[in-house]
MIMARLUM-756606 format. One line per 8 residues: for each residue x negated, y negated, z negated of C-alpha. Coordinates in Angstrom, 3 decimals, always signed. Each point is the difference from the previous one (the first is absolute). Example, Ala and Ser with C-alpha at 12.3 -4.5 7.8 and 13.67 -1.06 7.14 Angstrom:
BEGIN
-12.300/+4.500/-7.800  -1.370/-3.440/+0.660
end
This chain:
BEGIN
-4.524/+1.281/-18.625  +1.603/+2.981/+1.828  -1.895/+3.098/+0.987  -1.002/+0.588/+3.614  +2.370/+2.491/+1.652  -1.386/+0.048/+3.529  -1.197/+3.309/+1.428  -2.109/-1.630/+2.739
-2.205/-3.066/+0.019  +1.401/-3.098/+1.717  -1.991/-2.453/+2.077  +0.547/-3.673/-0.709  +0.098/-2.094/+3.150  -1.983/-3.177/+0.497  +2.283/-1.029/+2.849  +3.636/+0.753/+0.619
+0.690/+3.084/+2.135  +3.322/+0.345/+1.833  +2.395/+2.787/-0.955  +3.048/+0.995/+2.035  +2.965/+1.390/-1.938  +3.127/+1.582/+1.450  +2.927/+1.409/-1.965  +0.197/+3.796/+0.338
+2.968/+1.860/+1.447  +3.149/-0.532/-2.006  -1.058/-3.436/-1.201  +1.683/-3.148/+1.345  -1.772/-1.165/+3.161  -1.900/-3.176/-0.757  -2.689/+0.327/+2.669  -3.709/-0.144/-0.533
-1.339/-2.108/-2.856  -3.590/-1.188/+0.229  -1.834/-0.908/-3.187  -3.512/-0.349/-1.374  -1.708/+2.801/-1.944  -1.724/-1.023/-3.252  -1.409/+3.434/-0.872  +0.278/+3.479/+1.448
-0.935/+3.599/-0.726  +1.054/+3.472/+1.071  +2.800/+0.025/-2.594  +1.555/-3.381/+0.748  -0.319/-3.696/+0.684  +0.935/-3.402/-1.365  +1.152/-2.576/+2.535  +1.880/-3.261/+0.340
+2.762/-0.531/+2.549  +2.070/-3.076/+0.850  +2.950/-0.498/-2.313  +2.795/+0.479/-0.417  -0.533/+3.647/+0.895  +2.618/+2.674/+0.765  -2.229/+2.689/-1.558  +0.371/+0.979/-3.660
-1.512/+2.400/-2.526  +1.021/+3.540/+0.901  +0.204/-0.666/+3.757  -2.023/+2.274/+2.255  -2.090/-1.637/+2.726  -2.328/+0.995/+2.816  -3.372/-1.739/-0.332  -2.698/-0.822/+2.536
-3.212/-1.743/-1.054  -2.966/-0.699/+2.289  -3.212/-1.144/-1.666  -1.661/-2.765/+2.075  -3.437/+0.922/+1.420  -1.869/-2.470/-2.244  +1.428/+1.618/-3.152  -0.359/+3.676/+0.960
-3.346/+0.430/-1.787  +1.828/-0.158/-3.347  +2.607/+2.626/+0.895  -0.125/+3.760/+0.484  +2.598/-0.346/+2.810  +0.882/-2.323/+2.894  +3.778/+0.463/+0.080  +2.576/+1.369/-2.382
+3.371/+1.345/+1.165  +2.760/+1.592/-1.997  +3.048/-0.346/-2.141  +0.301/-1.419/-3.463  +2.385/-1.063/-2.725  +0.163/-3.547/-1.290  -0.629/+0.267/-3.734  +0.012/-3.728/-0.758
+1.390/-3.078/+1.791  -0.654/-3.312/-1.742  +0.741/-3.469/+1.428  -3.026/-2.285/-0.317  -0.500/-3.710/+0.327  -1.609/-1.224/+3.197  -3.577/-1.201/-0.375  +0.098/-3.767/+0.584
-3.043/-0.023/+2.284  +1.046/+2.953/+2.163  +3.739/+0.007/+0.540  +3.210/-1.747/-0.878  +2.108/+3.161/+0.216  +0.591/+2.461/-2.835  -1.593/+3.454/+0.119  +0.868/+3.400/-1.426
-2.704/+2.254/-1.415  +0.590/+3.681/+0.821  -1.779/+2.941/-1.631  +0.339/+3.077/+2.203  -0.850/+3.579/-1.035  -0.841/+2.169/+3.011  +1.655/+3.363/+0.548  -1.978/+3.140/+0.789
+0.290/-0.575/+3.768  -2.363/-3.003/+0.003  -2.769/+0.298/+2.588  -3.317/-1.840/-0.171  -1.408/-0.337/+3.517  -3.656/-0.572/+0.727  -0.933/+1.578/-3.327  -3.694/-0.025/-0.825
-1.379/+3.417/-0.932  -2.262/+0.010/-3.078
end
């Protein structure tokens, strides 16, 4: 089993949360891609987007995630905005009960400009 390399804790989601991804300047324009976040933290997120996907490992994206009101108790923020780099893009099989279309799992590492809005002070 590999060692944990994360600097910040990630929150696992009980329900899918939408994420909006846009290629950054200099990347081919593919428009906004909306996917579902599986887990998220201040250092990055793991999400699934509809496949096939024009985004690949190494691409830089702008991310916007809004945590739904019913899930905000588990998060130290309400929204997350910023840029990130796709570190992994893996095609996955569609779950038979949920969708007939293929999906792509994207792991995104946030850059230093990420902003957590609605942050709870401890």
